[in-house]
C-alpha positions in Angstrom: 0.0 0.0 0.0 1.2 3.6 -0.5 2.7 5.5 2.3 0.0 7.3 4.2 -0.3 11.0 3.2 -1.4 13.2 6.1 -2.7 15.8 3.7 -6.4 15.7 3.0 -7.2 14.2 -0.3 -10.3 15.8 -2.0 -10.8 13.0 -4.5 -11.3 15.5 -7.2 -10.6 13.2 -10.2 -12.2 9.7 -10.3 -11.1 6.8 -12.4 -13.5 4.5 -14.2 -10.6 2.4 -15.6 -8.5 -0.3 -14.0 -5.1 0.8 -12.6 -1.9 0.8 -14.8 -0.9 -2.3 -12.9 -3.7 -4.3 -14.6 -1.8 -4.4 -17.8 1.3 -5.8 -16.0 -0.7 -8.8 -14.6 -2.5 -9.3 -17.9 -5.9 -8.3 -16.8 -8.0 -6.7 -19.5 -11.7 -5.7 -18.9 -14.0 -7.4 -21.5 -15.2 -5.1 -24.3 -18.4 -3.1 -24.0 -20.0 -5.5 -26.5 -19.1 -8.5 -24.4 -20.2 -6.9 -21.2 -23.6 -6.1 -22.6 -23.9 -9.6 -24.0 -23.0 -11.1 -20.6 -26.1 -9.8 -19.0 -28.5 -11.8 -21.3 -29.3 -15.4 -22.1 -28.3 -16.6 -25.6 -30.7 -15.6 -28.5 -33.6 -17.9 -28.6 -33.5 -18.8 -25.0 -36.8 -19.3 -23.3 -35.5 -17.9 -19.9 -37.3 -14.7 -19.1 -35.5 -12.3 -16.8 -36.4 -8.9 -15.4 -34.5 -6.0 -17.0 -31.1 -5.3 -15.6 -29.0 -2.2 -15.8 -27.8 -1.2 -19.3 -26.0 2.0 -18.4 -22.7 0.2 -18.2 -20.8 3.6 -18.6 -21.8 4.2 -15.0 -20.0 1.1 -13.6 -16.2 1.4 -13.2 -13.8 -1.3 -14.0 -12.3 -3.4 -11.3 -9.3 -1.5 -9.8 -6.8 -4.4 -10.1 -4.2 -2.7 -7.8 -1.0 -4.5 -6.7 -1.8 -7.6 -4.8 -5.5 -7.5 -5.5 -7.3 -10.8 -6.2 -7.6 -10.2 -10.0 -3.9 -9.1 -10.0 -2.8 -12.4 -8.4 -5.3 -14.9 -10.0 -7.4 -13.4 -12.7 -10.9 -15.0 -12.8 -12.5 -16.1 -16.0 -15.8 -14.0 -16.2 -19.0 -15.9 -15.6 -21.6 -14.5 -18.0 -25.4 -14.9 -17.5 -25.6 -17.9 -19.9 -22.8 -19.8 -18.0 -24.5 -19.0 -14.7 -27.8 -20.5 -15.9 -26.0 -23.8 -16.3 -24.7 -23.9 -12.7 -27.2 -21.9 -10.7 -29.1 -23.2 -7.7 -32.6 -22.4 -8.9 -35.0 -20.8 -6.5 -38.2 -22.9 -6.2 -41.5 -22.6 -4.4 -40.2 -25.2 -1.8 -36.7 -23.8 -1.4 -36.7 -20.0 -1.4 -35.8 -18.9 2.1 -32.4 -17.4 3.1 -31.5 -18.4 6.6 -28.8 -16.8 8.8 -27.7 -18.5 12.0 -25.5 -17.3 14.9 -24.8 -20.3 17.1 -25.4 -19.9 20.8 -22.6 -20.7 23.3 -23.2 -22.9 26.3 -21.6 -21.8 29.7 -19.5 -24.9 29.8 -17.5 -23.8 26.8 -13.9 -22.5 27.4 -14.2 -18.8 28.5 -11.7 -17.8 25.7 -13.9 -19.4 23.1 -17.0 -17.8 24.6 -15.5 -14.3 24.2 -14.4 -14.9 20.7 -15.3 -11.3 19.6 -12.8 -9.7 22.1 -9.4 -9.3 20.5 -6.3 -9.7 22.7 -3.7 -7.1 23.4 -3.6 -3.3 24.2 -5.0 -2.3 20.8 -8.3 -3.6 21.9 -8.7 -0.9 24.5 -6.3 1.8 23.4 -8.8 3.5 21.2 -11.7 3.3 23.6 -14.6 1.0 24.1 -14.9 -2.0 21.8 -17.9 -1.3 19.5 -21.1 -3.4 19.4 -21.0 -6.4 17.2 -23.4 -6.4 14.2 -26.9 -7.2 15.2 -28.6 -10.2 13.7 -31.8 -8.2 13.0 -29.8 -5.7 10.9 -28.2 -8.5 9.0 -31.5 -10.2 8.1 -33.2 -6.8 7.3 -30.4 -5.9 4.9 -30.5 -9.3 3.2 -34.2 -9.0 2.8 -33.5 -5.8 0.8 -30.5 -7.1 -1.0 -32.3 -10.3 -2.2 -35.5 -8.4 -2.4 -38.4 -10.8 -3.2 -37.2 -13.7 -1.1 -37.9 -14.4 2.6 -35.0 -14.0 5.1 -35.1 -15.6 8.5 -32.9 -16.2 11.5 -32.4 -19.8 12.2 -33.2 -20.1 15.9 -30.3 -20.8 18.3 -32.0 -24.0 19.5 -31.0 -25.5 16.2 -27.3 -24.9 16.7 -25.3 -24.4 20.0 -21.6 -24.7 21.0 -21.8 -26.9 24.0 -18.4 -28.1 25.2 -14.7 -27.7 24.2 -11.2 -29.0 24.7 -7.8 -27.4 23.7 -8.2 -28.8 20.2 -11.9 -28.7 19.4 -15.3 -27.4 20.2 -18.7 -29.2 19.8 -21.5 -27.8 17.8 -24.9 -29.4 18.6 -27.5 -29.3 15.9 -30.9 -30.9 15.8 -29.6 -33.7 13.6 -26.0 -34.3 14.7 -23.3 -33.3 17.1 -20.4 -31.9 15.1 -16.7 -31.6 16.1 -15.1 -28.3 15.1 -11.3 -28.1 15.2 -9.7 -25.2 17.2 -6.2 -23.7 17.2 -4.5 -20.7 18.7 -4.5 -17.6 16.5 -1.0 -17.5 14.7 -0.8 -13.7 14.9 -2.1 -13.5 18.5 -4.9 -11.1 17.6 -7.5 -13.5 19.0 -7.0 -16.3 21.5 -8.4 -19.0 19.3 -9.7 -19.8 15.8 -12.3 -22.2 14.6 -11.9 -24.4 11.5 -14.0 -23.0 8.5 -14.2 -26.4 6.7 -15.7 -28.1 9.8 -18.2 -25.3 10.2 -19.2 -25.5 6.4 -19.8 -29.3 7.0 -22.0 -28.5 10.0 -24.0 -25.9 8.0 -24.7 -28.6 5.4 -26.1 -30.8 8.2 -28.2 -27.9 9.5 -29.6 -26.7 6.1 -33.4 -26.6 6.5 -35.5 -28.3 3.9 -37.0 -25.0 2.7 -33.8 -23.1 2.5 -32.3 -21.7 -0.6 -29.2 -20.8 1.4 -27.8 -20.8 5.0 -25.1 -18.6 6.3 -23.5 -19.2 9.7 -22.5 -15.8 11.2 -19.9 -16.1 13.9 -18.0 -13.7 16.1 -15.1 -16.2 16.3 -11.9 -15.8 14.3 -11.5 -18.5 11.6 -8.9 -20.5 9.7 -9.2 -22.8 6.8 -5.8 -24.5 6.4 -2.6 -24.7 8.4 -1.0 -22.1 6.2 -3.8 -19.5 6.9 -3.3 -16.6 9.3 -7.1 -16.2 9.1 -10.1 -16.2 6.8 -13.2 -14.1 7.0 -15.6 -16.3 5.1 -16.3 -19.0 2.5 -19.3 -20.5 0.7 -19.9 -24.0 -0.7 -22.1 -22.5 -3.3 -23.2 -25.7 -4.7 -24.2 -27.0 -1.3 -26.1 -23.7 -0.5 -24.1 -22.9 2.7 -21.7 -20.2 3.8 -19.8 -19.2 6.9 -18.8 -15.6 7.7 -16.8 -14.3 10.7 -17.2 -10.7 12.0 -13.9 -10.9 14.0 -11.4 -9.3 11.6 -13.8 -6.5 10.4 -13.7 -4.7 13.8 -12.5 -1.2 12.8 -10.4 -0.9 15.9 -8.1 -3.5 14.6 -7.4 -1.8 11.3 -4.1 -0.4 12.5 -2.6 -3.6 13.7 -3.8 -5.5 10.7 -2.3 -2.9 8.3 -5.6 -1.9 6.7 -5.3 1.1 4.3 -8.2 3.2 5.6 -8.0 6.4 3.7 -9.6 5.3 0.5 -12.5 2.9 1.0 -15.3 2.7 -1.5 -16.3 4.9 -3.2 -13.2 7.0 -2.9 -11.1 4.0 -3.8 -11.7 5.1 -7.4 -9.8 8.4 -6.7 -7.3 8.8 -9.5 -4.5 10.2 -7.2 -4.9 7.2 -4.9 -4.7 4.7 -7.8 -1.6 6.4 -9.1 0.1 6.7 -5.8 -0.6 3.0 -5.0 0.9 1.8 -8.3 3.9 4.2 -8.0 4.6 2.8 -4.5 4.7 -0.6 -6.0 7.1 0.5 -8.7 4.8 0.5 -11.6 5.9 2.8 -14.3 3.3 2.2 -17.0 1.2 5.1 -17.8 -2.6 4.9 -18.0 -3.7 4.7 -21.6 -4.9 8.1 -22.9 -7.6 6.6 -25.0 -9.6 5.0 -22.2 -13.0 6.6 -22.0 -13.8 8.2 -18.6 -10.4 7.1 -17.3 -10.3 10.4 -15.4 -13.4 12.4 -14.6 -13.4 15.6 -12.6 -16.4 15.1 -10.3 -16.7 18.9 -9.9 -17.3 19.4 -13.6 -20.7 17.9 -13.5 -23.8 19.6 -12.3 -25.9 18.1 -9.5 -28.9 17.3 -11.7 -26.9 15.0 -13.9 -24.5 13.5 -11.4 -23.8 9.8 -12.1 -24.0 7.3 -9.3 -20.3 7.1 -8.6 -19.9 10.9 -8.4 -23.0 11.2 -6.2 -21.6 8.5 -3.9 -18.3 10.3 -3.6 -19.9 13.6 -2.9 -22.0 12.2 -0.2 -19.0 10.3 1.3 -17.0 13.5 1.4 -19.8 15.5 3.0 -20.5 12.7 5.6 -16.7 12.4 6.3 -16.5 16.0 7.6 -16.7 14.7 11.1 -14.3 11.9 10.5 -11.2 13.7 9.4 -12.0 13.1 5.7 -11.4 9.4 5.7 -14.9 8.0 6.4 -13.6 6.5 9.7 -15.2 7.4 13.0 -13.3 9.2 15.7 -12.2 7.0 18.5 -14.5 8.8 20.9 -17.6 7.5 19.1 -17.9 3.7 19.5 -21.4 3.7 18.0 -20.0 5.0 14.6 -17.3 2.2 14.8 -20.3 -0.3 15.3 -22.0 1.0 12.2 -18.8 0.7 10.1 -18.4 -2.8 11.5 -21.9 -3.6 10.4 -21.3 -2.2 6.9 -18.2 -4.4 6.3 -20.0 -7.5 7.6 -23.1 -6.9 5.4 -21.0 -6.7 2.3 -19.2 -10.1 3.0 -22.4 -11.9 4.0 -24.2 -10.7 0.8 -21.2 -11.8 -1.2 -21.0 -15.3 0.3 -24.7 -15.9 -0.1 -24.3 -14.7 -3.7 -22.2 -17.8 -4.3 -25.1 -19.9 -3.0 -27.0 -18.6 -6.0 -24.3 -20.1 -8.2 -22.7 -16.6 -8.8 -18.9 -16.8 -9.3 -16.4 -14.1 -8.7 -16.9 -11.1 -11.0 -14.2 -10.0 -13.4 -16.4 -7.6 -15.5 -16.6 -4.6 -13.2 -15.9 -3.3 -9.7 -18.6 -5.3 -8.1 -19.7 -6.8 -4.7 -19.0 -10.2 -6.2 -15.4 -9.6 -6.9 -12.9 -11.9 -5.2 -10.8 -10.3 -2.4 -7.3 -11.0 -1.4 -7.1 -8.9 1.7 -9.0 -6.8 4.2 -7.8 -3.6 2.5 -9.2 -4.8 -0.8 -12.4 -5.7 0.9 -13.2 -2.2 2.0 -12.2 -0.8 -1.4 -14.9 -2.8 -3.3 -18.5 -1.5 -3.8 -21.7 -2.7 -2.0 -23.6 -3.0 -5.3 -23.9 -5.6 -8.0 -22.7 -4.9 -11.5 -25.2 -5.3 -14.4 -24.1 -8.8 -15.1 -24.4 -10.1 -11.5 -27.5 -8.0 -10.9 -29.2 -9.8 -13.9 -28.5 -13.2 -12.1 -29.9 -12.0 -8.8 -33.1 -10.5 -10.5 -33.6 -13.7 -12.4 -33.5 -15.6 -9.1 -35.6 -13.2 -7.0 -38.0 -11.9 -9.7 -37.7 -8.4 -8.3 -37.2 -5.3 -10.4 -34.3 -2.9 -10.3 -36.4 -0.1 -8.9 -38.0 -2.2 -6.2 -34.7 -3.7 -5.1 -33.0 -0.3 -5.0 -35.9 1.2 -3.1 -35.7 -1.5 -0.5 -31.9 -1.0 -0.1 -32.3 2.7 0.0 -34.8 2.5 2.9 -32.2 0.4 4.9 -29.4 2.8 4.2 -31.6 5.8 5.4 -32.3 4.3 8.8 -31.7 6.9 11.5 -28.9 5.2 13.3 -26.8 4.5 10.3 -27.6 7.1 7.6 -24.9 9.5 8.7 -22.0 7.1 8.4 -20.1 7.8 5.2 -20.5 4.4 3.8 -24.2 4.3 4.1 -24.5 7.9 3.0 -22.5 7.1 0.0 -24.5 3.9 -0.8 -27.8 5.9 -0.4 -26.5 8.6 -2.8 -25.6 5.8 -5.3 -29.0 4.3 -5.0 -30.8 7.6 -5.3 -28.9 8.5 -8.5 -29.6 5.0 -10.0 -33.3 5.4 -9.2 -33.3 8.8 -10.8 -31.6 7.2 -13.8 -34.3 4.6 -13.9 -36.9 7.3 -14.0 -35.2 9.2 -16.7 -34.7 6.1 -18.7 -30.9 5.7 -18.8 -30.9 2.7 -16.5 
């Protein structure tokens, strides 16, 4: 990441193109023609889908900065037709999205019971630890994100951690008692970690008969393989199950984890930030001059014709006035830290459940369904779906663009979260998109 610049960045020029580093790792965004074709079934197909976004000029390319997922391991794009062949189809019998947060019995090791409390002085040096994301907020958001499908909490009586040893913890489900491997956290940030693969196996056992998908949401730190320091989540999409941990998304841990905080979405598309990041990595390749909208002065547009990205950045900057221009709350306000923690978790839960619909990682645009190689890349990625993946979700839920966006906007404008820069920016993006729908360019 680039060295932190204490000067305020005003994000005056925004980039719609991938970074110069993309060419060095041989990533090239599919052509405009291919991106439009990727939103539709093949000609003659009998599959009817609700209309998706066609204003592809309003969707930036993936950033592809050094060490980003697409820079390290470029994904092959999954178009709509390919998705049709692998999707988990929503049916009248299996259409509910479940989220479960296992209860913890009093006989479990105290260090495992307090899985959300990080170790060390950094947990208290910035004030009170923020409140974990509430289950009700998670299910409410998912009901908007997957608008048209029911979303429910799987009651804790269906899953509970009951006892533990130094190397394992037991998860009781209504069908089976499952052993979950445990190990000390390699970086010492949390006392213990639970094994992700074991939890996914447990989720498959727990999956209700009417479920389209089940996501286990835990406050414990996770690992997948011996080589991992940690993982935040994973889905077995074909089996309709996912597991997400809230542990590493706690904003108070950003410093010790080396998270670059100054340019989260939407200001991650700041041209100066992109150039500085590539320069710090030693990239010398210049951005192609012929790229359309590669650099757009957001102050050159009037408020009445402000595209979604520019609207989001303007709202982010305005809401950030009380957060030193970074979008990060001051240490004296743990409630804002709690809201930022929620925003990060919502993005990952939505992403992992997307895999349960058969949606692969996105390589067409900056998109919620992109793969992520780090916590820093996580917070740089958008909360919205690109036109290609939006088409897949709409085909599954049978919602319309306008109804889905209206539901998401209602969530983002809730009293307790609307002033956080992330939700203010997302709300502005949604409003601009809804206005575009009204004017006919969406």
